[in-house]
N, C-alpha and C positions, 0 to 999 in steps of 0.2 A: 897760161895762153886762153885757156876756156873762160878765166874769171873774167878777164879783160875783154874777149869779144863779148860776152853776154852782156857786161856791164855798157860795153859802148852801144849794142842793140838796146838796151832797155832806156840809156839815157838818149839815143836820137828818138826813138818813138814819144818819150816824156816830151823832149825838148820841140818836136813837131806838134804835138797836141797842145801844148801850151801857147805855141804861137799861131796856131791854126789860125786865129782872128787876125793876124798881122800879115802872114803870107799872102801873095798874089794868087789864091786860089779861086776856083770858080765857085758858085753857091752851092753847097750840096745838094739843096732841094730843088735847083733849078732845072726843069724839065727841057730837054731840047738843048743842053749845053753843046752837044755832039749829035751825030747820027746814032742811032741806036745800036748796041752790041758792037761797038768798035773795039779792036784790040789795040793794046799799048801803043802809043806815039808820042812824037814830041809834043803836040798840042795838048794829049789826054796820055799822063804817063803810064795808067793802069787801064786805060781804055773806057768805055762808057757802058752803061747796064741797059738794059731792055728800054728804058724811057729815056734815054740818052743823057743820065746824069753823070758827072765827072766822077769816077770809080776813088781815084787818088784823094778828091777833096773828100769824098763821103768817108773815104777809109781813116784818115786823119782827123775829120771831126767826128767820126763814132769812136775813134781812141780817146778823146776826152771823155765820154761818157763811160768808157769799160774801165781807164784807168781811175778816174775819181771816185767811182764806184769801189774799185779794189784797194785803193790806198785808205780812202775815206774810212770804209767800213772796217778795215782792220785796225786803222787810229781808235776808232770807236771799240773794238772788241778788246784791245790792249789796255787802255784806260779802265775799263770796266771788269773784263776777264782778269786782266794783271793785278787789280786792286783785289777783287775776291779772292784770287789763287794766294796772294801777300797774304792776305790775312789769315787764310786756311792755313797755309804752311807755317806762319810764324805762331799762332796763337794757338793752333790745334784745339782738342777738345771739342766742344758744342760748335763752333764756328767753323772748324773744319769738317764736323759731320752734317752740317747744313749745307755748306757749298759743295762738297763731294756729292752729296744726295742729290742735288738740284743738279750738278754738272752732267753726272751719269743718267739721271732720268730725261735730260735732254740730248745725249750722247746715244740713248737707245733708238731715238727716232732718227730715220734717214734724213740726212741734212737737206734735201731738196725736197722731200715733202712737207717738212719743216718749213721751211722757205716759202713753200707754196701757200701754207696754211698761214703763215703771217701776212704776205702780200696780199692774199684774198680778203683779211682782215682789215688790213689798213688801207687798200685800194692800190691800183698801177699808177705808178710813176716812177722814175728815177730816183728820186728822195726816197720813197718808202722802199725802193729795192736795196738801195744802199744801207738804210738803217736795219733791214730785216738781214740782210749778210752781215752785218755788224753784230746783232744781236745772236745769229746762229754760230757766230764765231767765238762767242764770249765763253762756252762751256770748254771746247778744247784749249783756250788760250790759259783760262783759270787752271785747267788740270796741269799743264805744262809747267807755269809759273809756280803753282804750288808744288810741284814735285822738286823744280829747282830750289826753291825757298826751305824745304825741309832739309834737302842736301847741305845747304849752307848752314842752317841753324845749328848745325852741331859740329861745324868746324872750329878750329882752336882759335881762331881769331874772335871768333863770336863770345865762344865760352870766355876768352880772357877779357873780352870786353864787358861782359857780365860781372866777372871777378872784380872788376876795376870801379863797378857801381854806374856803370852806363846803363840810361834808361832804355826803354825799348823804342821809342822813337828815334832816339839817336842811334842804337843799333841796326833798327831798319834802313835809316838813311844814310849812314855812312858803310855799313858791312853787308847788309843784304842786298839791298837795290844794285849798288855798283857790282855785284856777283852774279847776280841774276838778269840783269840787263844784257849782257852778251848774248844769253841764251833766247831770250826774247827776240833780240835784235836779228840773229841769224836766223831764227824762224820766220820772222815776219814777211820776208822776201817770199818764202814758199807759201804764206798764208794768202800774201796779196794775189800771188798766181791763181790760187786756187778761189780766190774772191772773183777774180777776172772771168774764171770760169763760169762760176754760179752766176754773176750777172749776164753772161752770153746764154746761159741756159734759160733763165728767167727772160730774156730778151725774145731769145727764139721764139718761147712759147706766147709772146705778145704781152707781157706783165711788166716791162720796162718802158722805154721810151715808144712814143706813137708814131707812125709813119706822118710826114716824109722825115722826122728828124733821124740820123743814123747812128747805130752803135752796131759794133761787130756783130752781135749776136741777131739783132734785128735783120742787118743785111745778109746774113746766111740764111735766115728765115725767107727773105723776099727772094734770095737766089735759087731756093731748093727746087722751083717750079720750072726755071728758065737755065738749066743747066745746058741744055743744048744749044740755046740761041745766044745766050749771054753768060758762058762759064764764069767769068770773073767776078762778076756779081756776089758769088758766094765762095770762089776762089780765093780772092784777094785779103778779104777779112780774117777767112779761115786762117790763111799763112800767116798774116800779122798776129793774129791771137795764139796761133800755135809756137811762133819763134819769141814772141813776148813772154809767154809762161814758160816755154824751155829755158830762156834766159834768166827769168828771175829765179826758177829752180835751179840752175847752175850757178848763178850767183850766191843764192843763199847756203847750197852747200859748201861752195869755197869759203865762204865768208865763215861757215861754222867750223871749218877745218882752221883756218887763221886764227880765229878767236879760241881754238882748242875747247870747244863746246863738245861736252859729252851727249850721247843720245840717250842713257838712262835718266833723263829727266822727269819722266811721267809717272 
């Protein structure tokens, strides 16, 4: 039940974000769409902010930034980190030493501090924030995939494939990847949730989208000084982010249980 509720909420948010340009929503940047500080009503489902902008429209359009950053960054992390982890876990030796040394070195830095440094170097933009989160996610993803690969490499079906003369490429494609993929798939939803929070943190610090473009983190930052006059400005994006992250975490946990993924893969 929890899995389906979580999946339903995440699906709803993704669908709203994807269809934001097609829905009859107010311009999220339009000042004076309603009176400032209005509560929820039929005309404005979540009310308006201190500038009279429609909060439902801003939350839905802001979801596009947050979700794209979350899913795209983790896709990048899976491609790069997954490949490195697969090579390290399968080849072992020098390749394993290099990958684990680099990954552990990156993991030694606090993730937010590392992200701040990379964004400062690359410049402030949603694209650079997405790239930064993807780069920061490479190390933990590589270590998880490496652990899962090492676990698979010693299994009977891999040993049997070697004895039958199968080449490394065939073993990786036919034996390793199909057994490592469920681990990465089940954890990817949790990683996406973490990436959404990371984007929100960077947006809160003013390093992602710039006003008046909305994102959940930027809206929370805008509303922190007007909580008395217009509490919904910060409340609604906070609630949407909380429920989406919670839904992704629950869905990821249930998916891991359904796929019978063990926790000792790192």
